C-alpha positions in Angstrom: 156.9 59.5 71.2 159.6 60.9 68.9 157.0 63.3 67.3 155.5 64.3 70.6 157.8 66.9 72.1 155.5 67.9 74.9 155.0 64.4 76.2 158.7 63.7 75.7 159.5 66.7 77.8 157.2 65.9 80.8 158.3 62.2 80.9 162.0 63.0 80.9 164.0 62.4 84.1 165.0 66.1 84.2 161.4 67.2 84.2 160.3 64.7 86.7 163.0 66.0 89.1 162.0 69.6 88.4 158.3 68.8 88.9 159.0 67.2 92.2 160.6 70.4 93.4 157.8 72.5 92.0 155.3 70.3 93.8 156.5 71.5 97.2 156.6 75.1 96.0 152.9 74.9 94.8 151.8 73.0 97.9 153.1 76.0 100.0 151.5 78.4 97.6 148.1 76.8 98.1 148.5 77.1 101.9 149.3 80.8 101.3 146.0 81.1 99.3 144.0 79.6 102.2 145.5 82.2 104.6 144.6 85.1 102.2 141.2 83.9 101.0 139.5 82.8 104.3 136.0 82.8 102.8 136.8 81.3 99.4 134.8 78.1 98.6 137.9 76.0 97.9 136.3 73.0 99.5 132.7 73.1 98.3 131.9 69.7 97.0 129.9 70.5 93.9 129.4 66.8 93.4 126.9 67.0 96.3 123.1 67.3 95.7 123.3 70.3 98.1 124.8 72.3 95.2 122.5 71.9 92.2 123.2 73.8 88.9 120.2 75.8 87.9 121.3 76.0 84.3 121.2 72.6 82.5 124.0 71.6 80.2 121.9 71.9 77.0 121.7 75.6 77.8 125.4 75.8 78.7 126.1 74.3 75.3 124.6 77.5 73.7 126.8 79.9 75.7 129.2 82.0 73.8 132.7 82.5 75.3 131.7 85.7 77.2 128.8 83.9 78.8 131.0 80.9 79.8 133.4 83.3 81.4 130.9 85.3 83.5 127.7 83.3 84.1 127.0 81.5 87.4 125.5 78.1 86.8 123.8 78.6 90.1 123.1 82.3 90.7 123.1 81.9 94.4 126.5 80.3 94.6 129.5 82.6 94.1 132.0 80.1 92.7 129.9 78.3 90.1 131.3 80.4 87.3 133.4 78.4 84.8 135.7 81.4 84.3 137.0 80.2 81.0 136.6 82.0 77.7 135.4 79.0 75.7 132.2 78.5 73.8 129.9 76.1 75.6 129.7 73.9 72.5 133.4 73.1 73.0 132.8 71.9 76.6 129.5 70.2 76.8 129.7 66.5 76.0 133.4 66.9 75.0 136.5 65.3 76.4 138.3 68.2 78.2 141.8 68.5 79.6 142.9 71.2 82.1 146.6 71.8 83.1 146.9 73.7 86.3 143.6 72.4 87.8 144.5 73.3 91.4 141.9 72.0 93.8 139.4 71.2 91.0 137.2 74.3 91.0 136.7 73.9 87.3 136.6 70.2 87.3 133.9 70.0 89.9 131.6 72.0 87.5 132.8 70.5 84.2 132.4 67.0 85.6 128.6 67.5 85.3 128.8 68.8 81.7 131.5 67.0 79.8 131.9 63.5 78.5 135.1 63.3 80.4 137.4 65.7 82.3 141.1 65.2 83.2 142.9 67.8 85.4 146.6 67.9 86.0 148.7 70.0 88.5 152.1 70.3 90.1 150.7 70.2 93.6 149.9 66.8 95.1 147.9 68.5 97.8 145.7 70.2 95.3 145.3 67.0 93.3 144.2 65.1 96.4 141.6 67.8 97.4 140.3 67.9 93.8 139.8 64.1 93.8 137.9 64.2 97.0 135.5 67.0 95.9 134.8 66.1 92.3 132.2 63.8 90.6 133.3 60.4 89.4 133.5 61.7 85.8 136.7 63.6 86.7 140.2 62.2 86.8 143.3 63.9 88.2 146.9 63.4 87.3 149.9 64.7 89.2 152.4 66.4 86.8 155.3 64.8 88.6 154.0 61.3 87.5 152.8 62.0 83.9 152.8 58.4 82.5 149.0 58.5 82.4 149.2 61.4 80.0 151.0 59.3 77.5 148.1 56.9 77.5 145.7 59.8 76.9 147.6 61.3 73.9 145.4 62.4 71.0 142.1 61.8 72.8 140.9 65.3 73.9 138.5 67.5 72.1 139.4 70.6 74.1 142.1 71.9 76.5 141.2 74.7 78.8 143.1 77.1 81.1 141.8 78.7 84.3 144.2 81.4 85.5 147.0 79.2 84.2 149.1 80.8 81.4 149.1 84.1 83.3 151.5 82.5 85.9 153.9 81.0 83.3 156.7 82.6 81.3 157.4 82.1 77.6 159.6 79.0 78.2 157.0 77.3 80.2 154.2 78.3 77.8 156.2 76.7 75.0 156.3 73.2 76.5 152.8 73.5 77.8 151.4 74.2 74.3 153.5 71.4 72.9 152.0 69.1 75.6 148.5 70.2 74.7 149.2 69.7 71.0 150.1 66.1 71.9 147.0 65.6 73.9 144.3 66.9 71.5 143.3 65.0 68.4 143.8 66.7 65.0 140.4 68.5 65.1 140.9 69.5 68.8 141.0 73.1 70.1 143.6 74.5 72.5 142.5 77.5 74.7 144.9 79.8 76.5 144.6 82.7 78.9 147.4 85.3 78.7 147.9 88.2 81.0 148.1 91.7 79.6 149.0 94.8 81.6 150.4 98.2 80.9 152.3 98.2 84.2 155.2 95.9 85.1 156.7 95.3 88.5 158.5 92.5 90.4 155.4 90.4 90.5 154.2 91.2 86.9 156.9 90.6 84.4 157.4 90.4 80.6 156.7 87.0 79.1 160.3 86.2 78.4 161.5 86.9 81.9 162.8 84.3 84.3 160.4 82.7 86.8 160.0 84.6 90.1 162.4 83.0 92.6 159.9 83.3 95.5 156.4 83.8 94.2 155.0 80.8 92.3 152.0 82.8 91.2 153.8 85.8 89.7 152.2 87.1 86.5 153.8 87.2 83.0 152.6 89.7 80.3 152.3 88.5 76.7 152.0 90.7 73.6 150.3 89.5 70.4 153.7 89.0 68.9 154.7 86.7 71.8 151.5 84.7 71.3 152.1 84.4 67.5 155.7 83.3 68.1 154.4 80.5 70.5 151.9 79.4 67.8 154.6 79.3 65.1 157.1 77.4 67.2 154.6 74.7 68.3 152.9 74.4 64.9 149.5 75.8 65.8 147.2 78.3 64.1 145.7 81.2 66.1 142.0 80.8 65.5 140.8 83.6 67.8 142.4 86.3 70.0 140.2 88.4 72.3 141.4 91.0 74.7 139.2 91.4 77.8 139.5 94.2 80.4 138.0 92.3 83.4 139.9 90.2 84.1 142.8 91.6 82.1 143.4 88.7 79.7 144.1 88.0 76.1 142.1 84.8 75.5 143.4 82.8 72.5 142.2 79.6 70.8 144.5 77.6 68.7 144.0 74.8 66.2 146.4 72.3 64.8 148.3 73.9 61.9 
């Protein structure tokens, strides 16, 4: 593991202790989400026949990144959008990894379209909910117990974010990209979703700020220079960089340099 800095980081004793403390923080954050979003379909089991997808996966494979971001796979169900800026060809029948999977909103959908999906999160509560609600093709790994990730090193075609990098500062983004580099094979693609904003406040901070002491889901704003610095330090090549106004994101895909 000497040449795998991301895996070395998440399997260290210091990180395991840190992840355990973050687990409680994110469990509480999920409870806050439930209070705020009373009508959100957090617990819709898309593995159930009651929720069919009206767009077959051979059509999803033809999606460009904008279509993947915005298209409902069942037009009558609000939360059947993948909400990731990734070409369908890099998802369908591919082995996909998601860090920050939460309660498995993306995994429940990708589980029907990929050859294998693995989600990972700080929150044990979210991991448990995701496991109950997802199809059998999905696997979920708690970040505080990452030994399973070592077994999966170099096996993924694609890594995807879903509202993930927007909540992480530069220091976190660095080890996350190192971890994703360790998990994809040499032809794999790493996707990231960075927040952009022209206004900063206590809950929306520059990328190189400290984490918010109270709000786990605070936002961090990245400039193109910040993103290029991350790529250079991890040993990645920026393949694409697309700024989108709604939601306010800079979507980036990286390949192994």
